[in-house]
C-alpha positions as CSV (number, residue, x, y, z in Angstrom):
1,M,-2.5,16.6,-10.3
2,L,-3.6,14.6,-7.3
3,V,-1.9,11.1,-6.8
4,I,-3.5,8.3,-5.0
5,L,-1.0,5.5,-3.6
6,E,-1.5,2.3,-2.6
7,G,0.5,2.6,0.8
8,P,3.1,-0.4,1.7
9,A,5.3,-2.3,-0.9
10,R,3.5,-4.6,-2.6
11,V,4.7,-7.6,-5.0
12,V,4.2,-7.5,-8.3
13,W,3.4,-10.9,-9.9
14,H,3.3,-11.7,-13.2
15,E,1.2,-14.6,-14.2
16,T,1.9,-17.4,-17.0
17,A,-0.2,-19.8,-18.4
18,T,1.0,-23.7,-17.8
19,G,-1.6,-25.5,-20.3
20,H,-4.5,-27.1,-19.2
21,G,-6.4,-23.7,-18.1
22,Q,-4.0,-23.9,-15.3
23,K,-1.6,-20.5,-14.4
24,N,1.0,-20.2,-12.3
25,W,1.9,-16.5,-10.8
26,T,5.7,-15.9,-10.0
27,P,6.8,-12.8,-7.8
28,T,8.7,-10.2,-10.3
29,G,9.6,-7.2,-8.2
30,L,7.9,-5.1,-5.4
31,W,6.0,-1.8,-5.9
32,P,7.5,1.0,-5.9
33,D,10.4,0.2,-8.4
34,E,13.3,2.9,-8.6
35,A,11.7,4.9,-11.5
36,Q,8.7,5.0,-9.6
37,R,10.3,6.2,-6.5
38,T,12.1,8.8,-8.0
39,Q,8.7,10.2,-9.3
40,V,7.1,10.0,-5.2
41,R,10.1,12.3,-4.1
42,E,9.6,14.8,-7.5
43,H,5.8,14.5,-6.5
44,L,6.8,15.5,-2.8
45,D,9.6,18.0,-3.5
46,G,6.8,19.6,-5.8
47,E,4.8,19.8,-2.8
48,R,1.5,18.7,-5.1
49,P,-1.0,16.7,-3.5
50,L,-0.4,12.6,-2.8
51,L,-2.5,10.2,-0.8
52,V,-1.3,7.0,0.8
53,L,-3.8,4.6,1.3
54,L,-3.4,2.0,3.5
55,D,-5.9,-0.4,3.4
56,D,-4.4,-2.7,6.6
57,A,-1.1,-2.6,8.4
58,R,-0.3,-5.7,7.2
59,S,3.9,-6.0,5.9
60,H,4.1,-10.0,5.4
61,V,2.7,-11.8,2.0
62,P,1.8,-15.3,2.2
63,M,3.9,-17.2,-0.8
64,L,4.2,-20.6,-1.8
65,R,7.5,-22.0,-1.6
66,E,7.4,-23.1,-5.1
67,E,6.3,-19.1,-5.9
68,W,9.2,-17.8,-3.5
69,Q,11.5,-20.2,-5.2
70,A,10.5,-19.0,-9.0
71,A,11.4,-15.4,-8.0
72,P,14.4,-13.6,-9.5
73,C,17.5,-13.4,-6.9
74,R,16.9,-9.9,-7.1
75,V,13.5,-9.8,-5.9
76,V,14.5,-12.3,-3.1
77,H,17.1,-9.9,-2.3
78,D,15.3,-7.0,-2.2
79,L,12.7,-8.8,-0.3
80,V,15.1,-10.1,2.7
81,G,18.3,-9.2,2.0
82,A,19.7,-12.3,0.9
83,D,21.2,-14.1,-2.1
84,C,19.3,-17.2,-3.6
85,A,21.7,-19.6,-2.3
86,D,21.6,-18.2,1.2
87,L,17.9,-19.0,1.4
88,A,17.3,-22.7,3.4
89,D,14.4,-24.8,2.4
90,D,12.8,-25.6,6.1
91,G,10.0,-27.6,4.4
92,D,6.9,-25.1,5.0
93,E,4.9,-25.0,2.1
94,I,4.2,-21.4,3.0
95,V,6.7,-18.8,3.2
96,D,5.9,-15.6,4.9
97,V,7.4,-12.7,3.5
98,R,8.0,-9.5,5.3
99,L,7.4,-6.2,3.2
100,P,9.3,-3.1,4.1
101,F,6.7,-0.6,5.3
102,L,6.1,3.0,3.5
103,D,10.5,2.9,2.7
104,W,10.0,5.0,-0.4
105,L,9.0,7.7,1.7
106,P,11.2,10.1,3.8
107,Q,11.3,8.8,7.5
108,A,9.3,11.6,8.9
109,H,6.7,10.9,6.9
110,R,6.8,6.9,7.8
111,E,6.7,8.0,11.3
112,R,3.8,10.0,10.6
113,A,2.1,6.9,8.8
114,A,2.4,4.8,11.8
115,R,1.1,7.2,14.2
116,F,-2.0,7.6,11.9
117,L,-2.0,3.6,11.4
118,A,-1.6,3.2,15.6
119,E,-4.5,6.0,16.2
120,S,-6.8,4.4,13.7
121,D,-6.3,1.2,14.8
122,A,-7.4,2.6,18.2
123,E,-10.6,4.1,16.8
124,L,-11.1,1.0,14.8
125,S,-10.8,-1.2,18.0
126,R,-13.7,0.9,20.0
127,T,-16.1,2.1,17.2
128,P,-18.8,-0.4,15.8
129,M,-18.0,-1.1,11.8
130,A,-21.5,0.3,11.2
131,L,-20.8,3.6,12.1
132,L,-17.5,4.2,10.1
133,P,-17.0,6.3,7.2
134,P,-16.0,4.2,4.2
135,L,-12.6,6.6,4.4
136,L,-10.8,7.0,7.4
137,A,-8.4,10.3,6.4
138,E,-5.2,11.6,8.6
139,E,-6.6,14.8,10.2
140,P,-4.4,17.7,9.4
141,R,-2.9,19.4,12.1
142,P,-0.6,22.6,12.5
143,G,2.7,22.5,11.5
144,L,2.2,19.2,9.5
145,P,2.7,19.5,5.5
146,R,-0.1,19.4,3.5
147,S,1.5,16.1,1.8
148,P,1.3,13.3,2.0
149,R,-1.7,12.8,3.5
150,F,-2.7,9.1,5.1
151,A,-6.0,6.9,4.4
152,R,-7.6,4.1,5.4
153,R,-10.0,2.6,3.0
154,L,-12.6,0.4,5.5
155,L,-15.5,-0.6,2.7
156,P,-13.3,-1.2,-0.8
157,N,-15.5,-3.0,-2.2
158,A,-18.8,-0.6,-1.6
159,L,-17.1,2.2,-3.0
160,T,-16.5,3.6,-6.4
161,A,-13.5,5.4,-8.2
162,D,-15.8,8.7,-8.3
163,R,-16.1,8.6,-4.7
164,L,-12.3,8.2,-4.3
165,A,-11.6,11.3,-6.6
166,A,-14.2,13.2,-4.8
167,A,-12.6,12.6,-1.6
168,V,-9.2,13.1,-2.8
169,E,-10.4,16.5,-3.6
170,H,-12.2,17.8,-0.5
171,L,-9.0,16.2,1.4
172,F,-6.5,18.5,-0.7
173,T,-8.6,21.6,-1.4
174,G,-11.4,22.1,1.7
175,A,-14.2,21.8,-0.7
176,Q,-17.7,22.1,0.5
177,R,-19.3,18.3,-1.1
178,P,-21.4,16.0,0.4
179,H,-19.4,13.7,2.7
180,A,-18.3,11.2,-0.4
181,A,-16.1,8.1,0.4
182,T,-13.2,6.2,-1.6
183,A,-12.9,3.3,-3.8
184,G,-10.0,0.7,-5.0
185,C,-7.4,1.3,-6.6
186,E,-6.2,-2.4,-8.3
187,A,-4.4,-4.6,-6.3
188,T,-1.1,-6.4,-7.3
189,R,-2.4,-9.5,-7.5
């Protein structure tokens, strides 16, 4: 079974209706949680195919102060390593929360992902967007494990789930199919 994961940690949000058609968003945790991390480790230990999509290299999420203050203390601790009482209110309306970079993968894979991001940033800087593929995938190299593989979706809105499945099959089986690209996994917010 192939698994496709959004790469960097993501904030998990809960939406609540407040009346009069308004809704509030509250951060409730980080993806992946401990159970999901265990599943990823088991998947990698079983040497099953895993594609990690790195849509961008951002490691921060801008959050309204009221959203941040509504977060459970365990989320605050997971995100900044502090207790709720330790956070100073500096008066800014926006809080810039830094997310861990692929901390759910072993260190060697995180280093590979960082190299892939740097190499793909260089390629993106010297190639016009119109000449780039919708999916920019890490090239296999001798000595590297087959899984996980890293990729960046460059045109997520122009792609379908079927094309993503075809691309994943091609990446992990070497199937000779027309060069299909990817589609989006759902965002968490």
